[in-house]
PyMOL Python script that loads the backbone (N, CA, C, O; Angstrom):
from pymol import cmd

cmd.read_pdbstr("""\
ATOM      1  N   UNK A   1       8.280 -17.585 -14.713  1.00  0.00           N
ATOM      2  CA  UNK A   1       7.961 -16.286 -14.137  1.00  0.00           C
ATOM      3  C   UNK A   1       6.615 -16.319 -13.425  1.00  0.00           C
ATOM      4  O   UNK A   1       6.476 -15.750 -12.343  1.00  0.00           O
ATOM      5  N   UNK A   2       5.637 -16.970 -14.011  1.00  0.00           N
ATOM      6  CA  UNK A   2       4.313 -16.983 -13.409  1.00  0.00           C
ATOM      7  C   UNK A   2       3.950 -18.356 -12.852  1.00  0.00           C
ATOM      8  O   UNK A   2       2.771 -18.681 -12.714  1.00  0.00           O
ATOM      9  N   UNK A   3       4.964 -19.162 -12.532  1.00  0.00           N
ATOM     10  CA  UNK A   3       4.643 -20.467 -11.961  1.00  0.00           C
ATOM     11  C   UNK A   3       4.041 -20.266 -10.564  1.00  0.00           C
ATOM     12  O   UNK A   3       4.457 -19.382  -9.815  1.00  0.00           O
ATOM     13  N   UNK A   4       3.082 -21.084 -10.240  1.00  0.00           N
ATOM     14  CA  UNK A   4       2.348 -20.938  -8.990  1.00  0.00           C
ATOM     15  C   UNK A   4       2.608 -22.172  -8.147  1.00  0.00           C
ATOM     16  O   UNK A   4       2.018 -23.228  -8.376  1.00  0.00           O
ATOM     17  N   UNK A   5       3.494 -22.034  -7.173  1.00  0.00           N
ATOM     18  CA  UNK A   5       3.809 -23.128  -6.277  1.00  0.00           C
ATOM     19  C   UNK A   5       3.231 -22.779  -4.910  1.00  0.00           C
ATOM     20  O   UNK A   5       3.731 -21.880  -4.234  1.00  0.00           O
ATOM     21  N   UNK A   6       2.196 -23.477  -4.508  1.00  0.00           N
ATOM     22  CA  UNK A   6       1.495 -23.173  -3.263  1.00  0.00           C
ATOM     23  C   UNK A   6       2.405 -23.296  -2.054  1.00  0.00           C
ATOM     24  O   UNK A   6       2.306 -22.493  -1.125  1.00  0.00           O
ATOM     25  N   UNK A   7       3.284 -24.280  -2.047  1.00  0.00           N
ATOM     26  CA  UNK A   7       4.187 -24.464  -0.913  1.00  0.00           C
ATOM     27  C   UNK A   7       5.132 -23.272  -0.755  1.00  0.00           C
ATOM     28  O   UNK A   7       5.347 -22.790   0.357  1.00  0.00           O
ATOM     29  N   UNK A   8       5.690 -22.803  -1.857  1.00  0.00           N
ATOM     30  CA  UNK A   8       6.559 -21.624  -1.791  1.00  0.00           C
ATOM     31  C   UNK A   8       5.788 -20.404  -1.305  1.00  0.00           C
ATOM     32  O   UNK A   8       6.304 -19.613  -0.514  1.00  0.00           O
ATOM     33  N   UNK A   9       4.570 -20.252  -1.769  1.00  0.00           N
ATOM     34  CA  UNK A   9       3.744 -19.122  -1.373  1.00  0.00           C
ATOM     35  C   UNK A   9       3.452 -19.157   0.116  1.00  0.00           C
ATOM     36  O   UNK A   9       3.609 -18.150   0.807  1.00  0.00           O
ATOM     37  N   UNK A  10       3.030 -20.306   0.611  1.00  0.00           N
ATOM     38  CA  UNK A  10       2.704 -20.439   2.030  1.00  0.00           C
ATOM     39  C   UNK A  10       3.947 -20.252   2.899  1.00  0.00           C
ATOM     40  O   UNK A  10       3.870 -19.648   3.969  1.00  0.00           O
ATOM     41  N   UNK A  11       5.081 -20.762   2.450  1.00  0.00           N
ATOM     42  CA  UNK A  11       6.318 -20.638   3.215  1.00  0.00           C
ATOM     43  C   UNK A  11       6.833 -19.197   3.241  1.00  0.00           C
ATOM     44  O   UNK A  11       7.448 -18.782   4.223  1.00  0.00           O
ATOM     45  N   UNK A  12       6.591 -18.438   2.184  1.00  0.00           N
ATOM     46  CA  UNK A  12       7.121 -17.082   2.096  1.00  0.00           C
ATOM     47  C   UNK A  12       6.254 -16.006   2.712  1.00  0.00           C
ATOM     48  O   UNK A  12       6.752 -14.934   3.056  1.00  0.00           O
ATOM     49  N   UNK A  13       4.972 -16.270   2.857  1.00  0.00           N
ATOM     50  CA  UNK A  13       4.045 -15.245   3.343  1.00  0.00           C
ATOM     51  C   UNK A  13       4.375 -14.750   4.756  1.00  0.00           C
ATOM     52  O   UNK A  13       4.354 -13.540   4.979  1.00  0.00           O
ATOM     53  N   UNK A  14       4.679 -15.630   5.721  1.00  0.00           N
ATOM     54  CA  UNK A  14       5.002 -15.094   7.054  1.00  0.00           C
ATOM     55  C   UNK A  14       6.178 -14.120   7.035  1.00  0.00           C
ATOM     56  O   UNK A  14       6.143 -13.099   7.722  1.00  0.00           O
ATOM     57  N   UNK A  15       7.200 -14.418   6.269  1.00  0.00           N
ATOM     58  CA  UNK A  15       8.339 -13.514   6.181  1.00  0.00           C
ATOM     59  C   UNK A  15       7.979 -12.181   5.553  1.00  0.00           C
ATOM     60  O   UNK A  15       8.449 -11.134   5.997  1.00  0.00           O
ATOM     61  N   UNK A  16       7.151 -12.215   4.525  1.00  0.00           N
ATOM     62  CA  UNK A  16       6.723 -10.967   3.878  1.00  0.00           C
ATOM     63  C   UNK A  16       5.866 -10.125   4.816  1.00  0.00           C
ATOM     64  O   UNK A  16       6.012  -8.903   4.860  1.00  0.00           O
ATOM     65  N   UNK A  17       4.981 -10.765   5.560  1.00  0.00           N
ATOM     66  CA  UNK A  17       4.135 -10.024   6.499  1.00  0.00           C
ATOM     67  C   UNK A  17       4.986  -9.397   7.596  1.00  0.00           C
ATOM     68  O   UNK A  17       4.786  -8.238   7.960  1.00  0.00           O
ATOM     69  N   UNK A  18       5.937 -10.166   8.123  1.00  0.00           N
ATOM     70  CA  UNK A  18       6.830  -9.623   9.149  1.00  0.00           C
ATOM     71  C   UNK A  18       7.611  -8.439   8.597  1.00  0.00           C
ATOM     72  O   UNK A  18       7.753  -7.423   9.278  1.00  0.00           O
ATOM     73  N   UNK A  19       8.117  -8.555   7.377  1.00  0.00           N
ATOM     74  CA  UNK A  19       8.889  -7.466   6.772  1.00  0.00           C
ATOM     75  C   UNK A  19       8.030  -6.223   6.570  1.00  0.00           C
ATOM     76  O   UNK A  19       8.481  -5.109   6.838  1.00  0.00           O
ATOM     77  N   UNK A  20       6.784  -6.404   6.095  1.00  0.00           N
ATOM     78  CA  UNK A  20       5.899  -5.244   5.877  1.00  0.00           C
ATOM     79  C   UNK A  20       5.569  -4.563   7.200  1.00  0.00           C
ATOM     80  O   UNK A  20       5.560  -3.334   7.276  1.00  0.00           O
ATOM     81  N   UNK A  21       5.297  -5.343   8.239  1.00  0.00           N
ATOM     82  CA  UNK A  21       4.951  -4.770   9.543  1.00  0.00           C
ATOM     83  C   UNK A  21       6.128  -3.994  10.116  1.00  0.00           C
ATOM     84  O   UNK A  21       5.953  -2.874  10.596  1.00  0.00           O
ATOM     85  N   UNK A  22       7.319  -4.571  10.074  1.00  0.00           N
ATOM     86  CA  UNK A  22       8.498  -3.876  10.607  1.00  0.00           C
ATOM     87  C   UNK A  22       8.796  -2.619   9.797  1.00  0.00           C
ATOM     88  O   UNK A  22       9.187  -1.597  10.361  1.00  0.00           O
ATOM     89  N   UNK A  23       8.617  -2.686   8.494  1.00  0.00           N
ATOM     90  CA  UNK A  23       8.848  -1.523   7.627  1.00  0.00           C
ATOM     91  C   UNK A  23       7.912  -0.366   8.006  1.00  0.00           C
ATOM     92  O   UNK A  23       8.362   0.767   8.180  1.00  0.00           O
ATOM     93  N   UNK A  24       6.640  -0.651   8.129  1.00  0.00           N
ATOM     94  CA  UNK A  24       5.674   0.411   8.466  1.00  0.00           C
ATOM     95  C   UNK A  24       5.847   0.892   9.903  1.00  0.00           C
ATOM     96  O   UNK A  24       5.679   2.080  10.182  1.00  0.00           O
ATOM     97  N   UNK A  25       6.180  -0.020  10.817  1.00  0.00           N
ATOM     98  CA  UNK A  25       6.462   0.382  12.199  1.00  0.00           C
ATOM     99  C   UNK A  25       7.648   1.348  12.228  1.00  0.00           C
ATOM    100  O   UNK A  25       7.635   2.324  12.978  1.00  0.00           O
ATOM    101  N   UNK A  26       8.670   1.077  11.416  1.00  0.00           N
ATOM    102  CA  UNK A  26       9.837   1.949  11.376  1.00  0.00           C
ATOM    103  C   UNK A  26       9.470   3.345  10.892  1.00  0.00           C
ATOM    104  O   UNK A  26       9.978   4.332  11.423  1.00  0.00           O
ATOM    105  N   UNK A  27       8.587   3.446   9.884  1.00  0.00           N
ATOM    106  CA  UNK A  27       8.109   4.768   9.456  1.00  0.00           C
ATOM    107  C   UNK A  27       7.453   5.493  10.631  1.00  0.00           C
ATOM    108  O   UNK A  27       7.739   6.663  10.884  1.00  0.00           O
ATOM    109  N   UNK A  28       6.579   4.797  11.340  1.00  0.00           N
ATOM    110  CA  UNK A  28       5.869   5.406  12.470  1.00  0.00           C
ATOM    111  C   UNK A  28       6.833   5.806  13.575  1.00  0.00           C
ATOM    112  O   UNK A  28       6.711   6.891  14.143  1.00  0.00           O
ATOM    113  N   UNK A  29       7.785   4.942  13.883  1.00  0.00           N
ATOM    114  CA  UNK A  29       8.737   5.215  14.969  1.00  0.00           C
ATOM    115  C   UNK A  29       9.589   6.431  14.665  1.00  0.00           C
ATOM    116  O   UNK A  29       9.824   7.261  15.544  1.00  0.00           O
ATOM    117  N   UNK A  30      10.053   6.546  13.428  1.00  0.00           N
ATOM    118  CA  UNK A  30      10.875   7.697  13.038  1.00  0.00           C
ATOM    119  C   UNK A  30      10.045   8.979  13.094  1.00  0.00           C
ATOM    120  O   UNK A  30      10.528  10.007  13.568  1.00  0.00           O
ATOM    121  N   UNK A  31       8.812   8.929  12.619  1.00  0.00           N
ATOM    122  CA  UNK A  31       7.956  10.124  12.651  1.00  0.00           C
ATOM    123  C   UNK A  31       7.739  10.591  14.088  1.00  0.00           C
ATOM    124  O   UNK A  31       7.822  11.787  14.367  1.00  0.00           O
ATOM    125  N   UNK A  32       7.464   9.671  14.991  1.00  0.00           N
ATOM    126  CA  UNK A  32       7.246  10.041  16.391  1.00  0.00           C
ATOM    127  C   UNK A  32       8.536  10.588  17.002  1.00  0.00           C
ATOM    128  O   UNK A  32       8.504  11.564  17.751  1.00  0.00           O
ATOM    129  N   UNK A  33       9.663   9.966  16.687  1.00  0.00           N
ATOM    130  CA  UNK A  33      10.945  10.433  17.218  1.00  0.00           C
ATOM    131  C   UNK A  33      11.279  11.844  16.732  1.00  0.00           C
ATOM    132  O   UNK A  33      11.973  12.592  17.421  1.00  0.00           O
ATOM    133  N   UNK A  34      10.788  12.205  15.548  1.00  0.00           N
ATOM    134  CA  UNK A  34      11.065  13.530  14.997  1.00  0.00           C
ATOM    135  C   UNK A  34      10.009  14.564  15.369  1.00  0.00           C
ATOM    136  O   UNK A  34      10.086  15.710  14.926  1.00  0.00           O
ATOM    137  N   UNK A  35       9.026  14.176  16.176  1.00  0.00           N
ATOM    138  CA  UNK A  35       8.089  15.153  16.709  1.00  0.00           C
ATOM    139  C   UNK A  35       6.659  15.060  16.222  1.00  0.00           C
ATOM    140  O   UNK A  35       5.823  15.842  16.674  1.00  0.00           O
ATOM    141  N   UNK A  36       6.336  14.150  15.330  1.00  0.00           N
ATOM    142  CA  UNK A  36       4.959  14.010  14.847  1.00  0.00           C
ATOM    143  C   UNK A  36       4.271  12.874  15.602  1.00  0.00           C
ATOM    144  O   UNK A  36       4.663  11.714  15.473  1.00  0.00           O
ATOM    145  N   UNK A  37       3.260  13.201  16.379  1.00  0.00           N
ATOM    146  CA  UNK A  37       2.553  12.196  17.174  1.00  0.00           C
ATOM    147  C   UNK A  37       1.380  11.571  16.420  1.00  0.00           C
ATOM    148  O   UNK A  37       0.654  10.759  16.993  1.00  0.00           O
ATOM    149  N   UNK A  38       1.176  11.926  15.158  1.00  0.00           N
ATOM    150  CA  UNK A  38       0.060  11.396  14.382  1.00  0.00           C
ATOM    151  C   UNK A  38       0.046   9.869  14.327  1.00  0.00           C
ATOM    152  O   UNK A  38      -1.009   9.280  14.564  1.00  0.00           O
ATOM    153  N   UNK A  39       1.162   9.196  14.027  1.00  0.00           N
ATOM    154  CA  UNK A  39       1.116   7.723  14.007  1.00  0.00           C
ATOM    155  C   UNK A  39       0.764   7.128  15.369  1.00  0.00           C
ATOM    156  O   UNK A  39       0.079   6.108  15.445  1.00  0.00           O
ATOM    157  N   UNK A  40       1.226   7.758  16.433  1.00  0.00           N
ATOM    158  CA  UNK A  40       0.916   7.281  17.785  1.00  0.00           C
ATOM    159  C   UNK A  40      -0.573   7.413  18.063  1.00  0.00           C
ATOM    160  O   UNK A  40      -1.188   6.496  18.607  1.00  0.00           O
ATOM    161  N   UNK A  41      -1.148   8.537  17.695  1.00  0.00           N
ATOM    162  CA  UNK A  41      -2.572   8.777  17.936  1.00  0.00           C
ATOM    163  C   UNK A  41      -3.457   7.894  17.065  1.00  0.00           C
ATOM    164  O   UNK A  41      -4.595   7.601  17.432  1.00  0.00           O
ATOM    165  N   UNK A  42      -2.938   7.465  15.905  1.00  0.00           N
ATOM    166  CA  UNK A  42      -3.706   6.598  15.011  1.00  0.00           C
ATOM    167  C   UNK A  42      -3.498   5.116  15.312  1.00  0.00           C
ATOM    168  O   UNK A  42      -4.056   4.263  14.620  1.00  0.00           O
ATOM    169  N   UNK A  43      -2.707   4.799  16.331  1.00  0.00           N
ATOM    170  CA  UNK A  43      -2.488   3.416  16.703  1.00  0.00           C
ATOM    171  C   UNK A  43      -1.543   2.665  15.788  1.00  0.00           C
ATOM    172  O   UNK A  43      -1.609   1.439  15.707  1.00  0.00           O
ATOM    173  N   UNK A  44      -0.675   3.368  15.106  1.00  0.00           N
ATOM    174  CA  UNK A  44       0.231   2.730  14.154  1.00  0.00           C
ATOM    175  C   UNK A  44       1.616   2.475  14.729  1.00  0.00           C
ATOM    176  O   UNK A  44       2.463   1.887  14.056  1.00  0.00           O
ATOM    177  N   UNK A  45       1.863   2.907  15.963  1.00  0.00           N
ATOM    178  CA  UNK A  45       3.154   2.671  16.600  1.00  0.00           C
ATOM    179  C   UNK A  45       3.083   1.348  17.351  1.00  0.00           C
ATOM    180  O   UNK A  45       3.184   1.303  18.577  1.00  0.00           O
ATOM    181  N   UNK A  46       2.907   0.277  16.590  1.00  0.00           N
ATOM    182  CA  UNK A  46       2.766  -1.061  17.135  1.00  0.00           C
ATOM    183  C   UNK A  46       3.304  -2.076  16.133  1.00  0.00           C
ATOM    184  O   UNK A  46       3.387  -1.809  14.934  1.00  0.00           O
ATOM    185  N   UNK A  47       3.666  -3.241  16.652  1.00  0.00           N
ATOM    186  CA  UNK A  47       4.099  -4.319  15.773  1.00  0.00           C
ATOM    187  C   UNK A  47       2.958  -5.286  15.489  1.00  0.00           C
ATOM    188  O   UNK A  47       3.186  -6.373  14.958  1.00  0.00           O
ATOM    189  N   UNK A  48       1.746  -4.909  15.833  1.00  0.00           N
ATOM    190  CA  UNK A  48       0.567  -5.726  15.565  1.00  0.00           C
ATOM    191  C   UNK A  48       0.280  -5.688  14.061  1.00  0.00           C
ATOM    192  O   UNK A  48       0.038  -4.614  13.511  1.00  0.00           O
ATOM    193  N   UNK A  49       0.303  -6.848  13.385  1.00  0.00           N
ATOM    194  CA  UNK A  49       0.061  -6.857  11.938  1.00  0.00           C
ATOM    195  C   UNK A  49      -1.292  -6.283  11.539  1.00  0.00           C
ATOM    196  O   UNK A  49      -1.428  -5.731  10.447  1.00  0.00           O
ATOM    197  N   UNK A  50      -2.293  -6.404  12.404  1.00  0.00           N
ATOM    198  CA  UNK A  50      -3.622  -5.886  12.064  1.00  0.00           C
ATOM    199  C   UNK A  50      -3.609  -4.376  11.836  1.00  0.00           C
ATOM    200  O   UNK A  50      -4.437  -3.857  11.087  1.00  0.00           O
ATOM    201  N   UNK A  51      -2.690  -3.677  12.465  1.00  0.00           N
ATOM    202  CA  UNK A  51      -2.614  -2.227  12.303  1.00  0.00           C
ATOM    203  C   UNK A  51      -1.931  -1.815  11.009  1.00  0.00           C
ATOM    204  O   UNK A  51      -2.050  -0.665  10.587  1.00  0.00           O
ATOM    205  N   UNK A  52      -1.219  -2.737  10.376  1.00  0.00           N
ATOM    206  CA  UNK A  52      -0.401  -2.371   9.220  1.00  0.00           C
ATOM    207  C   UNK A  52      -0.796  -3.055   7.916  1.00  0.00           C
ATOM    208  O   UNK A  52      -0.460  -2.558   6.842  1.00  0.00           O
ATOM    209  N   UNK A  53      -1.493  -4.169   7.982  1.00  0.00           N
ATOM    210  CA  UNK A  53      -1.803  -4.922   6.777  1.00  0.00           C
ATOM    211  C   UNK A  53      -3.037  -4.349   6.089  1.00  0.00           C
ATOM    212  O   UNK A  53      -4.089  -4.183   6.707  1.00  0.00           O
ATOM    213  N   UNK A  54      -2.892  -4.052   4.810  1.00  0.00           N
ATOM    214  CA  UNK A  54      -4.012  -3.617   3.977  1.00  0.00           C
ATOM    215  C   UNK A  54      -4.606  -4.879   3.336  1.00  0.00           C
ATOM    216  O   UNK A  54      -3.893  -5.596   2.633  1.00  0.00           O
ATOM    217  N   UNK A  55      -5.894  -5.163   3.563  1.00  0.00           N
ATOM    218  CA  UNK A  55      -6.473  -6.404   3.027  1.00  0.00           C
ATOM    219  C   UNK A  55      -6.328  -6.549   1.514  1.00  0.00           C
ATOM    220  O   UNK A  55      -6.014  -7.636   1.028  1.00  0.00           O
ATOM    221  N   UNK A  56      -6.547  -5.484   0.774  1.00  0.00           N
ATOM    222  CA  UNK A  56      -6.410  -5.554  -0.690  1.00  0.00           C
ATOM    223  C   UNK A  56      -4.950  -5.795  -1.063  1.00  0.00           C
ATOM    224  O   UNK A  56      -4.665  -6.591  -1.957  1.00  0.00           O
ATOM    225  N   UNK A  57      -4.033  -5.122  -0.394  1.00  0.00           N
ATOM    226  CA  UNK A  57      -2.616  -5.319  -0.663  1.00  0.00           C
ATOM    227  C   UNK A  57      -2.165  -6.739  -0.365  1.00  0.00           C
ATOM    228  O   UNK A  57      -1.320  -7.285  -1.073  1.00  0.00           O
ATOM    229  N   UNK A  58      -2.729  -7.342   0.685  1.00  0.00           N
ATOM    230  CA  UNK A  58      -2.386  -8.716   1.032  1.00  0.00           C
ATOM    231  C   UNK A  58      -2.938  -9.697   0.000  1.00  0.00           C
ATOM    232  O   UNK A  58      -2.257 -10.651  -0.376  1.00  0.00           O
ATOM    233  N   UNK A  59      -4.157  -9.468  -0.456  1.00  0.00           N
ATOM    234  CA  UNK A  59      -4.744 -10.327  -1.496  1.00  0.00           C
ATOM    235  C   UNK A  59      -3.932 -10.216  -2.783  1.00  0.00           C
ATOM    236  O   UNK A  59      -3.676 -11.223  -3.443  1.00  0.00           O
ATOM    237  N   UNK A  60      -3.529  -9.009  -3.142  1.00  0.00           N
ATOM    238  CA  UNK A  60      -2.718  -8.826  -4.346  1.00  0.00           C
ATOM    239  C   UNK A  60      -1.368  -9.520  -4.195  1.00  0.00           C
ATOM    240  O   UNK A  60      -0.822 -10.037  -5.170  1.00  0.00           O
ATOM    241  N   UNK A  61      -0.833  -9.535  -2.985  1.00  0.00           N
ATOM    242  CA  UNK A  61       0.418 -10.240  -2.741  1.00  0.00           C
ATOM    243  C   UNK A  61       0.264 -11.723  -3.044  1.00  0.00           C
ATOM    244  O   UNK A  61       1.155 -12.338  -3.631  1.00  0.00           O
ATOM    245  N   UNK A  62      -0.863 -12.295  -2.645  1.00  0.00           N
ATOM    246  CA  UNK A  62      -1.133 -13.703  -2.939  1.00  0.00           C
ATOM    247  C   UNK A  62      -1.330 -13.934  -4.440  1.00  0.00           C
ATOM    248  O   UNK A  62      -0.792 -14.889  -4.999  1.00  0.00           O
ATOM    249  N   UNK A  63      -2.094 -13.068  -5.081  1.00  0.00           N
ATOM    250  CA  UNK A  63      -2.484 -13.298  -6.471  1.00  0.00           C
ATOM    251  C   UNK A  63      -1.404 -12.969  -7.492  1.00  0.00           C
ATOM    252  O   UNK A  63      -1.152 -13.754  -8.406  1.00  0.00           O
ATOM    253  N   UNK A  64      -0.775 -11.827  -7.343  1.00  0.00           N
ATOM    254  CA  UNK A  64       0.179 -11.383  -8.368  1.00  0.00           C
ATOM    255  C   UNK A  64       1.591 -11.170  -7.831  1.00  0.00           C
ATOM    256  O   UNK A  64       2.465 -10.671  -8.540  1.00  0.00           O
ATOM    257  N   UNK A  65       1.805 -11.551  -6.577  1.00  0.00           N
ATOM    258  CA  UNK A  65       3.114 -11.437  -5.925  1.00  0.00           C
ATOM    259  C   UNK A  65       3.622 -10.007  -5.867  1.00  0.00           C
ATOM    260  O   UNK A  65       4.827  -9.763  -5.922  1.00  0.00           O
ATOM    261  N   UNK A  66       2.712  -9.083  -5.759  1.00  0.00           N
ATOM    262  CA  UNK A  66       3.040  -7.680  -5.541  1.00  0.00           C
ATOM    263  C   UNK A  66       1.959  -7.120  -4.637  1.00  0.00           C
ATOM    264  O   UNK A  66       0.787  -7.097  -5.013  1.00  0.00           O
ATOM    265  N   UNK A  67       2.336  -6.670  -3.455  1.00  0.00           N
ATOM    266  CA  UNK A  67       1.345  -6.174  -2.517  1.00  0.00           C
ATOM    267  C   UNK A  67       1.860  -4.965  -1.777  1.00  0.00           C
ATOM    268  O   UNK A  67       2.937  -4.447  -2.068  1.00  0.00           O
ATOM    269  N   UNK A  68       1.073  -4.523  -0.813  1.00  0.00           N
ATOM    270  CA  UNK A  68       1.440  -3.336  -0.057  1.00  0.00           C
ATOM    271  C   UNK A  68       0.790  -3.386   1.319  1.00  0.00           C
ATOM    272  O   UNK A  68      -0.126  -4.167   1.575  1.00  0.00           O
ATOM    273  N   UNK A  69       1.295  -2.528   2.191  1.00  0.00           N
ATOM    274  CA  UNK A  69       0.736  -2.371   3.534  1.00  0.00           C
ATOM    275  C   UNK A  69       0.067  -0.998   3.605  1.00  0.00           C
ATOM    276  O   UNK A  69       0.204  -0.181   2.695  1.00  0.00           O
ATOM    277  N   UNK A  70      -0.656  -0.757   4.695  1.00  0.00           N
ATOM    278  CA  UNK A  70      -1.252   0.566   4.883  1.00  0.00           C
ATOM    279  C   UNK A  70      -0.136   1.570   5.102  1.00  0.00           C
ATOM    280  O   UNK A  70       0.749   1.336   5.924  1.00  0.00           O
ATOM    281  N   UNK A  71      -0.161   2.672   4.393  1.00  0.00           N
ATOM    282  CA  UNK A  71       0.877   3.685   4.635  1.00  0.00           C
ATOM    283  C   UNK A  71       0.645   4.383   5.978  1.00  0.00           C
ATOM    284  O   UNK A  71      -0.493   4.571   6.408  1.00  0.00           O
ATOM    285  N   UNK A  72       1.730   4.758   6.619  1.00  0.00           N
ATOM    286  CA  UNK A  72       1.647   5.484   7.882  1.00  0.00           C
ATOM    287  C   UNK A  72       1.377   6.949   7.554  1.00  0.00           C
ATOM    288  O   UNK A  72       2.130   7.576   6.809  1.00  0.00           O
ATOM    289  N   UNK A  73       0.311   7.482   8.110  1.00  0.00           N
ATOM    290  CA  UNK A  73      -0.056   8.880   7.882  1.00  0.00           C
ATOM    291  C   UNK A  73       0.779   9.762   8.813  1.00  0.00           C
ATOM    292  O   UNK A  73       0.855   9.519  10.018  1.00  0.00           O
ATOM    293  N   UNK A  74       1.397  10.777   8.238  1.00  0.00           N
ATOM    294  CA  UNK A  74       2.178  11.730   9.026  1.00  0.00           C
ATOM    295  C   UNK A  74       1.731  13.148   8.684  1.00  0.00           C
ATOM    296  O   UNK A  74       1.088  13.382   7.661  1.00  0.00           O
ATOM    297  N   UNK A  75       2.080  14.075   9.548  1.00  0.00           N
ATOM    298  CA  UNK A  75       1.818  15.492   9.302  1.00  0.00           C
ATOM    299  C   UNK A  75       3.151  16.235   9.380  1.00  0.00           C
ATOM    300  O   UNK A  75       3.624  16.533  10.477  1.00  0.00           O
ATOM    301  N   UNK A  76       3.757  16.535   8.246  1.00  0.00           N
ATOM    302  CA  UNK A  76       5.083  17.173   8.245  1.00  0.00           C
ATOM    303  C   UNK A  76       5.123  18.516   8.971  1.00  0.00           C
ATOM    304  O   UNK A  76       6.200  18.979   9.344  1.00  0.00           O
ATOM    305  N   UNK A  77       3.975  19.141   9.176  1.00  0.00           N
ATOM    306  CA  UNK A  77       3.955  20.420   9.900  1.00  0.00           C
ATOM    307  C   UNK A  77       4.386  20.254  11.350  1.00  0.00           C
ATOM    308  O   UNK A  77       4.764  21.232  11.997  1.00  0.00           O
ATOM    309  N   UNK A  78       4.335  19.029  11.872  1.00  0.00           N
ATOM    310  CA  UNK A  78       4.731  18.778  13.257  1.00  0.00           C
ATOM    311  C   UNK A  78       6.236  18.583  13.418  1.00  0.00           C
ATOM    312  O   UNK A  78       6.732  18.514  14.543  1.00  0.00           O
ATOM    313  N   UNK A  79       6.957  18.493  12.325  1.00  0.00           N
ATOM    314  CA  UNK A  79       8.393  18.293  12.401  1.00  0.00           C
ATOM    315  C   UNK A  79       9.104  19.623  12.627  1.00  0.00           C
ATOM    316  O   UNK A  79       8.603  20.678  12.236  1.00  0.00           O
ATOM    317  N   UNK A  80      10.281  19.565  13.263  1.00  0.00           N
ATOM    318  CA  UNK A  80      11.072  20.770  13.460  1.00  0.00           C
ATOM    319  C   UNK A  80      11.646  21.260  12.138  1.00  0.00           C
ATOM    320  O   UNK A  80      11.671  22.461  11.869  1.00  0.00           O
ATOM    321  N   UNK A  81      12.109  20.321  11.316  1.00  0.00           N
ATOM    322  CA  UNK A  81      12.612  20.629   9.981  1.00  0.00           C
ATOM    323  C   UNK A  81      11.784  19.800   9.004  1.00  0.00           C
ATOM    324  O   UNK A  81      12.185  18.696   8.636  1.00  0.00           O
ATOM    325  N   UNK A  82      10.623  20.326   8.579  1.00  0.00           N
ATOM    326  CA  UNK A  82       9.660  19.524   7.815  1.00  0.00           C
ATOM    327  C   UNK A  82      10.225  18.864   6.565  1.00  0.00           C
ATOM    328  O   UNK A  82       9.933  17.697   6.304  1.00  0.00           O
ATOM    329  N   UNK A  83      11.005  19.565   5.810  1.00  0.00           N
ATOM    330  CA  UNK A  83      11.510  18.997   4.552  1.00  0.00           C
ATOM    331  C   UNK A  83      12.457  17.825   4.824  1.00  0.00           C
ATOM    332  O   UNK A  83      12.301  16.751   4.245  1.00  0.00           O
ATOM    333  N   UNK A  84      13.420  18.032   5.691  1.00  0.00           N
ATOM    334  CA  UNK A  84      14.388  16.986   6.015  1.00  0.00           C
ATOM    335  C   UNK A  84      13.717  15.798   6.703  1.00  0.00           C
ATOM    336  O   UNK A  84      13.962  14.646   6.347  1.00  0.00           O
ATOM    337  N   UNK A  85      12.873  16.087   7.684  1.00  0.00           N
ATOM    338  CA  UNK A  85      12.260  15.020   8.482  1.00  0.00           C
ATOM    339  C   UNK A  85      11.277  14.195   7.653  1.00  0.00           C
ATOM    340  O   UNK A  85      11.148  12.990   7.866  1.00  0.00           O
ATOM    341  N   UNK A  86      10.591  14.827   6.721  1.00  0.00           N
ATOM    342  CA  UNK A  86       9.689  14.074   5.823  1.00  0.00           C
ATOM    343  C   UNK A  86      10.483  13.065   4.994  1.00  0.00           C
ATOM    344  O   UNK A  86      10.038  11.938   4.781  1.00  0.00           O
ATOM    345  N   UNK A  87      11.659  13.481   4.531  1.00  0.00           N
ATOM    346  CA  UNK A  87      12.518  12.572   3.774  1.00  0.00           C
ATOM    347  C   UNK A  87      13.015  11.443   4.658  1.00  0.00           C
ATOM    348  O   UNK A  87      13.079  10.295   4.220  1.00  0.00           O
ATOM    349  N   UNK A  88      13.368  11.757   5.898  1.00  0.00           N
ATOM    350  CA  UNK A  88      13.850  10.724   6.813  1.00  0.00           C
ATOM    351  C   UNK A  88      12.772   9.677   7.109  1.00  0.00           C
ATOM    352  O   UNK A  88      13.056   8.483   7.201  1.00  0.00           O
ATOM    353  N   UNK A  89      11.549  10.141   7.252  1.00  0.00           N
ATOM    354  CA  UNK A  89      10.453   9.195   7.519  1.00  0.00           C
ATOM    355  C   UNK A  89      10.216   8.348   6.295  1.00  0.00           C
ATOM    356  O   UNK A  89       9.338   7.486   6.301  1.00  0.00           O
TER     357      UNK A  89
END
""", "prot")
cmd.dss("prot")
cmd.show_as("cartoon", "prot")
cmd.util.cbc("prot")
cmd.orient("prot")
């Protein structure tokens, strides 16, 4: 469970980073499509990893194999149907 294989870690990190970036980009894209321009104004509607990677979350991913990306900030008041659209995002 806690075996540390450097080769596996190095081989898996690019895929995890790509997955985290696409995941957060999708949150931003859906929010903008539903009427909230907050992610666009904050520069989060991009596939640039620098906009989505949280340094602490990335370090934790290396150390304990559990990490996170920066959450996309949204303002549900900008949605036409705030309750539904917040769930969709």
